[in-house]
N, C-alpha and C positions, 0 to 999 in steps of 0.2 A: 280382435286385440286380446280378450280376456284369455282365449284359447291360446294364442302365440305365448302371452305370459306364462300361463300355465305349464305350457311345453317347455319353455326356457327354464323355468324353475326346477320342474321335474329333472332335466337334464343336469342342471347344476346341481342338485342334490345327488343324483347317481353319480356324478364325477367325484364330488365330495366324499362320497362312501366308497368308492374305488380307491381313492385317494389314501383314505383313513386305512383301508384294509391292506394296502400297500405298505404304509407306514408301520402297522402293527406287525405284519409280516417282517419286514427288515428289524423292528425292533427286537425281535425274539431271534433274529440270526446273530446278534452281535455277542461276543464273548462275555462270561462273567469272570470278574476278577475278585479273588478272595483275599483279604489283608489279615494278618494274624494280628490281634489286639492285646495279647496277654503275654507276650515275651519280648524281654530286652535284658541282654546278658553282656557282661564283659569279662572275657577269658584271658589270663595272662599267657604269654606265649614268650618264654625268655624274658627279654628286656622290653618286649613289645605287648601291647595290649590290643586285643581284638574284640571290637564292640558290634555285637549283633543288634542292628536297629529295627530290621523290617523281615518278614518273609510275607511274600506275595505268590499267588497263583492264578493262571490264567487258563480257561479250557479252550482257547485258540488253540489249532493245531500247528506247531512248529514245521512238523515234517511235510506236510501237505503244501505249508507256503515255501519252504525251500525247494521241495521237487518242482514247484511250478516256476520257481526263477522270480527274481525280483525285476520288473521293469516299470518304470513311471508310466501310468496310463496318458495317453495323448490328450485326453481332455485337461489333465492336470497342467501339462506344459502350455497348452494353448492359453488357459487362463493366466498362467503365469507370464507369459509374453505379452498380454494384454494391458499390463502395466496399470492395473486398476490400484485404487488406494490399499493400503495394507490391510486395513480392517475389512473392506470389502472381499478382500482375496481370501483372508482367514475365514471369512463366513462361508464363502462358496465352498472351499475346501472341507470346512466342517458338515456342510450338507452332503456333498458328494460321499464323503466316508460312511456317513450316517446310511445312505443308499448304496452301499458296498457289502456283500455278503463276505464274511470271514468263515474260513473252515474251522470247525471245533472238534474237541476230542474228549473222551473220557478216559482212555488208558495213558495217554501221552501228554498230560496238560503241561504247559508253561510254567516252570518253578523257578523262583528266585530268592535268594539271600542277600540282604544288602546290609551294610555296614561301614564300618571304619577301621583301618588298622592304624594305630597309632605308636610310634617308634622314636627313638633317640635320633636327634638331627645328625650324628655321626653316621647312623647307618645307611642314610639316604646319600651323605656326602662321601661314603667311602668309594673309592675307587680302584680296582684291583691292577695292580701294576702291569700284569700281563694282558689286561683289558680283555679276558675271556669270558667275564660274566655280563659285559655291558655295565659294570659298576652297578646302578639303582636296581637291576633285575635281581640282584640278591636277594632283595626284600621279598619278592615274589614267590621265592622257593622256600620259606622258612616255615610254611604252615600250609595245611590242607584241611577241608572242610567237607563232611559227608551228612546226608539226611537219610534217615532210615525210618520207613520205607522211603525209596525213591532214589534218584541219582542226581548228583550235583558236581560241576567242576569249578573251582574258585579261583580268582586272581584278582591282582590290584588293577582296577581299570583307569583309575586317574590319579596321578600323582600331583595333588593340588597345591601341597603346601611342604614346608621344610621338613615337618615330621609326622606327616599323616598322608594316607591314601584312601581312596574310595575303594572299598571291596564290593565286588558284584559277581555273585555266584551263580550259574545259569545251571538248569537240569530239567528233568521231566518228574511227572508225578501222576500216579493213579488216583482219580477223584474217589475211587472205592474207599481208600484210606483217608479220607478227608477229616473225619471225625474220631479217628482212631489215636492212639497214643504214638507221638513221634520221639526221635531221638536225633540230636545233632550231636555229631563227634567232630572235636577239633583237634588234630594232630600237631605236635611240635615237630618237625622233620629233623631238627638238630638232635633232640634227646629221643624221639619216637614215644613220648609221651602223649597219650590221649586223654582228653578231657571230655566228659559226656553232660549232655543236657537233656533231661526227660521232662516231657510236658504233654498235655492235652491241649491243643490250639483250640482257641476261640476265634472265628472268623467273622469278618463284617464282609459281605459281599455287595456287588453292584455292577450294572453293565458298563462295558467301557465301548465307547462309540468312535474310537478312532482305528487306524490299521494298524497301528504298533501295541505296546504296552505301557502302562503308567509309569513302569519303573525305568524306561530306556535311559533317563538322564541319570539314573543311579542317585546317591546321597552325598552331598558336600555338607559338613555342619557349619562352614563358614559361609554358605551362600546368604544367609538371613543377615548376618554381621555385614558383609561386603556390599550387600544392596543399602543397609541401613545408612553406612558411612556415606555411599554415595549420594544419597537423598539428601543426607544431613549437610554434605558438601553444597548441595544446591539451596541449602536453607529451606528444603521442602519437607516440613516434620509431618504432614497428614501422610506422604508416601512412605516416609521413614518408619511412621507406626504401623503400617501394614505389616511389616516383619517383628511385630511385637505381639506377645499372646495376647489374642483378642480382649480377654477380661482383664488384662492389665494397661489397656490403653488409656483410660479415663484418667488414670493417676500417675502415668509413667514419668519417671525423673530423667531429664535429658543433662548428661554431663556436658560440659563444653568441649566442642570439637576442637582441639588445637589446630591453631594455622599450618603447623607443619603438614598435616594430613592434607591439605588443600591441592597441592601440586606434587607432593612426592607418591611413591607406590607404597603400597602397605603389605606388611609381613604378618602372617599369621602362625601362631603358634597353638595347639591343641593338646588339651589334658582332658582326662575323662575323670568325674567325680561319681562316685558310687550312690552319693546323697546329697541332695541339695533341698533345703526346706520345701516340703509340700511336693516334692519331684523325687522320683525313684531313680536318680541317674541323671547327669546332666554334662554336656561338653562346656569347658571352661577354654574359652578363646581369647589370647591375647593379641590386640592390634597393635602394630607399632610403625610408624612413618619410616620408610628406608629407601635408600638409592641401592637397586642391585647392581652388582659388578660383573655378572657372567648370565649368559642364556638360561643356564641351569636353575637360576634363583638360589644357588646354595651359597653365594658370597655376596656380602652386603655391607653397608654401613649405615648406622643411625642417623638420621635427619634431625633428630630430637630425642630427649630422653622422657617426652610425654607418651604415656600408653593409656590404651582403655582395655579393660577386662570385661568379657561379656560372657554371659550362662545362656546356653542354648538347649531347649527340650523339645520333645516331639508331643505335640497335641494328639491326644488319641482319638479325639473327635473326626479329625480329618487325616491324620497321618502325616501332617506338615510340621516343619520345625519352625520355631519362634524365639525370639530372645525374651528372657523373661527378668534379668538383671543386667546392669551394665555400670561400670564405676571405673574410676581411676585406682590403679595398684596402691596399696598401702605401703607406704616407705617410712620405715622406723625413724623417728626423729632423734 
């Protein structure tokens, strides 16, 4: 019996070692993501403002991924069809993604500039009488962003609100230039004037264990506000606090959420502030309860005159956006 137990123990230890070696191997096969931690800029482009929030690089190889073609592996489909509880499915998917090898590169790393384009509401609401530019598409063509060295193409990925859209510029980058001086060039296509930002980036790096990239969802500065309002409607203060800057949660002041927000839709108007106490720049977001009158969400009527003003900033520790202040707008008496 002792011999059998000893044999089983040795086999078990060998299996653990094999599993550990396989795990370490796959750990080092995953791409490294680099996040720039020392750049935040707001550049005027005519009557618009382009806020550059984030620069990220992944050493995964997009060309090899594109050449291989994208097809959902059969095992993912089988797990999805099994109708397991959502948290089980997510955990299994995470394990499968960890033990999947992603092609990596040094010369053509995935590169992305993320930000927000803020513009007057009438820019979005403008409709060409000949309908030759698709109305809102005019916003896309008013600026261009380039990175030197490197390559990037820019566009508004999501028109989320009445006066802003998320900017998502994709390109490629040679990692040999990672610690060199970079230049971002922003061109106003109307005037052909180009603004330059010269800087030496500081990078935070970590491995990413999923098949895509962390920035695939882009940036929407109103997201923490909309989720905060949603949870406040449910009177779920602990969940609402998750969207407040962590160090402010203990003493955060909650203004009353007017009952008009309970059933109405919410309209967000975005502004950029170059300075907010203790923060080098912040999004000022005004939320109001409205009833939208068209599918494009450009026409609306206010349900109430009650509004809330939020200030949202990026936390440099994790790159996420949080609320740092909320109040009712000041109305002169």
